[in-house]
C-alpha positions in Angstrom: -11.7 -31.9 86.0 -11.0 -34.6 83.5 -14.7 -34.7 82.5 -14.6 -30.9 82.0 -11.6 -31.2 79.8 -13.2 -34.0 77.7 -16.4 -31.9 77.3 -14.3 -29.0 76.2 -12.5 -31.1 73.6 -15.7 -32.5 72.3 -17.2 -28.9 72.1 -14.2 -27.7 70.1 -14.4 -30.7 67.8 -18.1 -30.1 67.4 -17.6 -26.4 66.6 -14.8 -27.2 64.1 -16.8 -29.8 62.3 -19.9 -27.6 62.4 -18.7 -24.2 61.1 -17.0 -24.1 57.7 -15.6 -21.0 56.0 -15.5 -21.4 52.2 -13.0 -19.2 50.5 -13.9 -17.0 47.5 -14.0 -18.7 44.1 -14.3 -22.1 45.8 -17.2 -24.6 46.0 -17.4 -27.5 48.5 -19.5 -30.5 48.0 -21.3 -31.8 51.1 -22.4 -35.4 51.5 -25.0 -36.5 54.1 -24.5 -40.1 55.2 -22.5 -40.8 52.0 -24.9 -39.2 49.6 -24.6 -35.8 47.8 -26.6 -33.2 49.7 -25.6 -29.7 48.6 -22.8 -27.4 47.4 -21.4 -24.8 49.8 -20.7 -21.4 48.3 -18.1 -18.9 49.7 -18.8 -17.6 53.2 -19.5 -19.1 56.7 -21.5 -22.3 56.4 -22.9 -24.9 58.8 -22.4 -28.7 58.6 -24.0 -31.2 60.9 -21.2 -33.1 62.6 -20.8 -36.8 62.1 -23.8 -36.8 59.7 -22.5 -34.5 57.0 -19.0 -34.1 55.7 -17.2 -32.0 53.0 -16.4 -34.7 50.4 -14.9 -32.5 47.6 -13.3 -29.1 47.4 -13.2 -27.4 44.0 -11.6 -24.2 42.8 -13.7 -22.2 40.4 -10.8 -20.3 39.0 -9.4 -20.8 35.5 -6.9 -23.6 35.7 -4.0 -24.2 33.3 -3.2 -27.8 32.5 0.0 -28.8 30.8 -0.7 -31.4 28.1 2.3 -33.8 27.8 4.3 -33.7 24.6 3.5 -36.4 22.1 4.4 -37.5 18.5 1.8 -36.9 15.9 1.8 -38.2 12.3 0.7 -35.7 9.6 -1.2 -36.5 6.5 2.0 -36.7 4.5 3.5 -39.2 6.9 5.8 -36.9 8.8 6.4 -37.2 12.5 5.8 -34.0 14.5 6.5 -33.5 18.2 3.7 -31.4 19.7 3.0 -30.1 23.1 0.5 -27.6 24.4 -1.4 -26.1 27.3 -5.1 -26.3 28.1 -7.2 -23.9 30.1 -10.4 -25.0 31.8 -12.7 -24.0 34.6 -15.0 -26.0 36.9 -18.6 -24.9 36.3 -20.6 -27.7 38.0 -19.0 -28.9 41.3 -21.4 -31.7 41.7 -20.6 -33.2 38.2 -16.9 -32.5 38.7 -17.1 -34.6 41.9 -19.1 -37.6 40.6 -18.9 -37.3 36.7 -15.4 -38.7 36.5 -13.0 -40.2 38.9 -10.2 -37.9 37.7 -11.3 -35.2 35.3 -7.8 -33.8 35.0 -6.4 -37.0 33.6 -9.5 -37.4 31.4 -9.2 -33.9 29.9 -5.4 -34.4 29.3 -5.8 -37.7 27.6 -8.7 -36.5 25.5 -6.7 -33.4 24.4 -3.9 -35.7 23.2 -6.1 -38.0 21.2 -8.0 -35.1 19.7 -4.8 -33.4 18.8 -3.4 -36.5 17.0 -6.7 -36.8 15.1 -6.7 -33.1 13.9 -3.0 -33.1 12.9 -3.4 -36.4 11.1 -5.8 -34.7 8.6 -3.2 -32.0 7.7 0.0 -31.9 5.8 3.2 -30.7 7.5 3.2 -27.2 6.0 -0.5 -26.6 7.0 0.2 -27.5 10.6 2.4 -24.4 10.9 -0.1 -22.2 9.1 -3.3 -23.4 10.8 -2.5 -23.3 14.5 -5.6 -21.4 15.2 -7.7 -24.0 13.4 -6.0 -26.8 15.4 -6.6 -25.0 18.7 -10.2 -24.4 17.9 -10.8 -28.0 16.9 -9.3 -29.3 20.1 -11.4 -26.9 22.2 -14.6 -27.9 20.4 -14.1 -31.6 20.9 -13.0 -31.3 24.5 -15.8 -28.9 25.5 -18.5 -31.3 24.2 -17.1 -34.2 26.3 -16.2 -32.2 29.4 -19.8 -31.0 29.9 -20.5 -34.4 31.6 -17.6 -33.7 34.0 -18.8 -30.3 35.1 -15.9 -28.6 33.4 -15.8 -25.9 30.7 -12.8 -26.0 28.4 -11.9 -22.4 27.6 -9.0 -22.6 25.2 -6.1 -24.7 24.0 -2.7 -23.3 22.8 0.0 -25.2 21.0 3.3 -24.3 22.7 5.7 -26.0 20.2 5.7 -27.9 16.9 9.0 -29.7 16.3 9.5 -31.7 13.2 12.5 -34.1 12.8 16.0 -32.7 12.3 16.1 -33.8 8.6 12.9 -32.0 7.9 14.2 -28.9 9.7 17.3 -28.9 7.5 15.3 -29.3 4.3 12.8 -26.6 5.4 15.7 -24.2 6.1 17.2 -24.9 2.7 13.8 -24.3 1.1 13.5 -21.0 2.9 17.0 -20.0 1.9 16.3 -20.8 -1.7 13.0 -18.9 -1.6 14.7 -15.8 -0.1 17.4 -15.9 -2.8 14.7 -16.3 -5.4 12.8 -13.3 -4.1 16.1 -11.3 -4.0 16.8 -12.1 -7.6 13.3 -11.2 -8.6 13.5 -7.9 -6.7 16.8 -7.1 -8.4 15.4 -7.8 -11.8 12.3 -5.8 -11.1 14.5 -3.0 -10.0 16.6 -3.1 -13.2 13.4 -3.4 -15.3 11.9 -0.4 -13.5 15.1 1.5 -14.0 15.1 0.8 -17.8 11.4 1.9 -17.9 12.2 5.1 -16.1 15.1 5.9 -18.4 13.0 5.2 -21.5 10.1 7.2 -20.2 12.5 10.1 -19.4 14.1 10.0 -22.8 10.6 9.9 -24.5 9.3 12.8 -22.4 12.5 14.8 -23.1 12.2 14.1 -26.9 8.6 15.1 -26.8 9.5 18.3 -24.9 12.2 19.1 -27.4 10.0 18.5 -30.4 7.2 20.5 -28.9 9.7 23.3 -28.3 11.0 23.2 -31.9 7.5 23.0 -33.2 6.5 26.1 -31.2 9.7 27.9 -32.3 8.9 27.2 -35.9 5.3 28.3 -35.4 6.6 31.5 -33.8 9.1 32.1 -36.6 6.4 31.5 -39.2 4.0 33.8 -37.4 6.8 36.4 -37.2 7.6 36.1 -40.9 3.9 36.3 -41.8 3.5 39.3 -39.6 6.5 40.9 -41.3 5.3 40.1 -44.8 1.9 41.5 -43.8 3.4 44.7 -42.5 5.6 45.2 -45.6 2.6 44.5 -47.8 0.5 46.9 -45.8 3.2 49.6 -46.0 3.7 49.0 -49.8 -0.1 49.2 -50.3 -0.3 52.4 -48.3 2.6 53.9 -50.3 1.0 52.9 -53.6 -2.3 54.4 -52.4 -0.5 57.6 -51.5 1.4 57.7 -54.8 -1.8 57.1 -56.7 -3.5 59.9 -54.7 -0.6 62.2 -55.4 -0.7 61.5 -59.1 -4.4 62.5 -59.2 -3.4 65.9 -57.8 -2.5 68.8 -60.3 1.1 68.3 -61.5 1.3 64.8 -60.1 1.8 63.1 -63.5 4.7 65.5 -64.4 6.3 64.9 -61.0 6.2 61.1 -61.7 7.8 61.6 -65.1 10.5 63.8 -63.6 11.2 61.2 -60.9 11.5 58.5 -63.5 13.9 60.6 -65.6 16.1 61.3 -62.5 16.3 57.7 -61.6 17.3 56.8 -65.2 20.1 59.4 -65.2 21.3 58.2 -61.8 21.4 54.6 -63.0 23.5 55.5 -66.0 25.8 57.5 -63.8 26.2 54.7 -61.3 27.1 52.3 -64.1 29.7 54.7 -65.4 31.3 55.1 -61.9 31.4 51.4 -61.0 33.0 50.1 -64.3 36.1 51.2 -66.2 34.3 50.5 -69.4 32.3 53.3 -70.9 28.7 52.3 -71.3 27.0 53.9 -74.3 23.3 53.4 -74.7 22.3 51.7 -77.9 19.8 54.4 -78.7 21.1 57.8 -77.7 17.7 59.4 -78.6 16.2 57.7 -75.5 18.8 59.4 -73.3 18.2 62.7 -75.0 14.5 62.3 -74.6 14.8 61.5 -70.9 17.1 64.5 -70.3 14.8 66.7 -72.4 11.8 65.6 -70.4 13.6 66.2 -67.2 14.6 69.7 -68.3 11.2 70.5 -69.5 9.6 69.4 -66.2 12.2 71.5 -64.3 11.3 74.5 -66.5 7.6 74.1 -65.8 8.2 73.5 -62.1 11.1 76.0 -61.8 12.0 77.8 -58.7 9.6 80.2 -57.3 9.9 83.9 -58.2 12.4 85.8 -56.2 14.6 82.7 -55.7 
């Protein structure tokens, strides 16, 4: 009975040491008699008991590594507290097992030294503006060295940049002054634009008024010209008609009669509008006018039967 139990225990141990189930996204390094033999991929695998053993187990997932905070000196001799986080992935399990005794510590230390070197080439203000450049520089340097360790550095991100308290106060004062400056500039630009708008409006209004007055004067001039033209045309037409009438039989006598009537009416009007009796200097002219008028009336007397 005891022998059977011993055999059963040995069989169980043999089975446990023989069959290995490798999880997904994992790689196990197998050594045969202390020497690297192969890398087990995910799934059910077989290992020769007591001859082979699983020496290292690696996760192939992306791993975040917190880089400890450290003090860096910038190009303008300012201390800067910097901490970050590094993301890497094991790409070669064999190199990750034998390339370095502790690749995690090696990556962390190299990240710190590279970060100090990169920030030491920059001034304080640039470190806040060039975070992407700092991250890219750290990743480039780490990735080149980590290839021998079977590790691929994916990215590095700075979590915080903390300058000394005195620097923070001076930066805050500078920011406040800059904002006040921008506010004053904005206010002056607003007043300037307001004055420009007012001047532009007044100029456009003046131009509009002058254009209106100019057009009104043009219209008045055109109206007066049209009126003068109309009067001239009417006068010319009347003269043409009078001339045509004079050419008709009896036309000349009619003109003389009209002139005599107008002369008599003029003397009569003068007599009515003034208390003083107006006597022509040459009475013969009046008599001649009256005589001419009477003679014309006689020639052009009323028709028979009237």
